[in-house]
N, C-alpha and C positions, 0 to 999 in steps of 0.2 A: 702589402697592398689587398689583396684579393684574398678571395675566401681559400679554403685551403681545406678537401675531404683528402681525409688520410683512409687507406685502401692498405690492406691485406696482403703482401707482393707473392703469399703464395698458392691463397686464391687465384684459381682459373680467370683470364678477363673473359668477360662475354662475346661469343664470335658474331659480329655482323657482318652483313657481306657490304661490301665497299662497292657503291656508288659514283663512278670514277666522275663524271659529269657532276653531282650535289660534290664532291669532294672539291673539284676546283671549282664548282662557283661560291663556296664558302673560301676557298682562298682567293677569288678574286672580291670579293665581298671585306673580307678583312685588308686588304691589300686596298682599296676604294678608303677606307677608314683611315688609312696611314697616309695619304693622299693628302686628306683634312686636317690634317697635325704637323702640315711642316714649317712653320710657325716654332716646332722643338725639336725640329728637326738638325742637327748637326753634325758637320764632315769630319767624317774621321781624322781626317791630317790635322785638323785643328786639336787634338788630344796628347798630348803627351803622357805615356801612358812610365809610371818611375819603376824604375827597376829593384824599389824594396818590395819584399814579401806580404802578399795578399791581406787586404785588412780582414774578411771575412772570407771563409767557405762555408758554402751552404748547398742543399739538397734541389737547389733550381741553379745551384752558380755558384763563380765566384767576384767576391769584390775589391776590388785594387782602386789604388790610389791616382791620379793622373793631376797636370794642369792643362789647364784649356786655355787657348785664347780667345778671351772677350767680344774682338771686334768680329767672330764669324759669323754669329746671328744678335737679331735684335735681343730675343728672351735672355745672348747672358751679357749685351749690352746695361738691358735693365738690372738685373740682376750685381752687376759688378761694377757699380757706377768709380768712375776714379783710379782701378787698376787696370793692368795691363793683361796681367795673366791669373789665373784665380786655381787653385788646390779643390778639386775636386773628389768623389767616389765615384766611379764607373762597375756598377754590376752589370758581370758581364754574366745571358745568363748562358746554359750550355743546351744547347740543340741536341736534344737526341735521336741520333740517325733513325730514319725507317717515321720520324712523327711530325713530317715536315709542318703541315695543316694545323696538325694540335698544338705542335710549340709555336707559330703563326698567331693561331687566335690569342694562347695565353699571353704572348706580349701584347697584343694590341688591346686585348682585355685590359691586363695590367695600367700601360697607357693612358687608357682612355678616361680608368677611373683616378688616374695619379692627375691627370693635367683637371679634372675638376676638382681637387681637393686643395682646398687655401683653410690653412689654421695654423696661428702661432705655435702648434706643438703637434705640427708634422710637418713631418721634412716636406720641402718647396721640391716641386718637380722641378728640374730645369731641361732638360731634353731625352731624345735616345740616338743611339744610330742604330743603324737597317741594314743587314745585305741580306737578305736569309737567303743569297744564292749563295754566300762565299759561307754561310753558318755565321754573323754576326747578327746580335743581339744586344742590343747595350742599354740600359740605363743612367742617366748622369742626375744625380744626386750630388746637394751641399755637402760637404763632408762635416761630421759629428769630429772639431778636433779634440773631445774629451771621450775618442769612443765612444762604445754603447753604455748603457744607464749599469751593467754589470760592472763594469770598468772601473766607471765612473764610480758606484760605491766603497767598491773593494780598495777603490787606493788609501780611503782613512785618511786624506787631506782636505775635509770641509768637514763640517760639524755637520750638528742636526739640523740646521735651519735650512742649511741648503741641500740638503738629502732631502727632505721635506718638499722643500722648492721643485726637486725634479719629481720626484714622484705627485708630485700635487699636476703638475705639468704633465706628465705620462699620461695619469685618470683624466685629466681636459683633453687631453687628443684623442684615447679611446675614445671615449663620449662621444666625442664629434663625429669620429667613423661609425658607430654605431648608431648615432642619430641619424645618418644619411639614408636614403629613400630608394633601395633599399641596402639594408644595416650591411657595412663593409666591416668583416671579419679579418683583423692584420693576419693573424694566420704564424706566423715568426717572429714574435717581440722577445727579445733579449735582456732577459732577465724579469 
């Protein structure tokens, strides 16, 4: 859900002097933004991770299946009315050693963008778990029961109208992202 800039890993990183006061100020600013998102904060104990293999792995982290107890946050109550528990996808971000502030800023940026999006063709953001001191940065999203678009189309169990409906929905979601101010480049579409 955020802009992705691809960089050649073989090229040397530009060396900038690190100002510890500036770094601390940026970290405090990111943590202050997180404090304004408490309605989306989920307690880790409200999530039960599945023993199943990860749903997906990527450059930024791993997506795993989990069950969430709905009564833990108001947001969950609203999303899963009438259900005791709900299966969800948890995107566990890989926090790189030595990149604490950079990882924190990227996480906060993604959360900020996700909380502002509301469109039927964009995955609705449920909440987050954050404990940077212990290396935890998770995003909780609805579970896509049919997998990603590639898996859905490759299954061969759907006719052309269903496939076209999926493709058109994907395009509507992309258009919505690109019409934001500033435009949002998903950067990680599957298929």
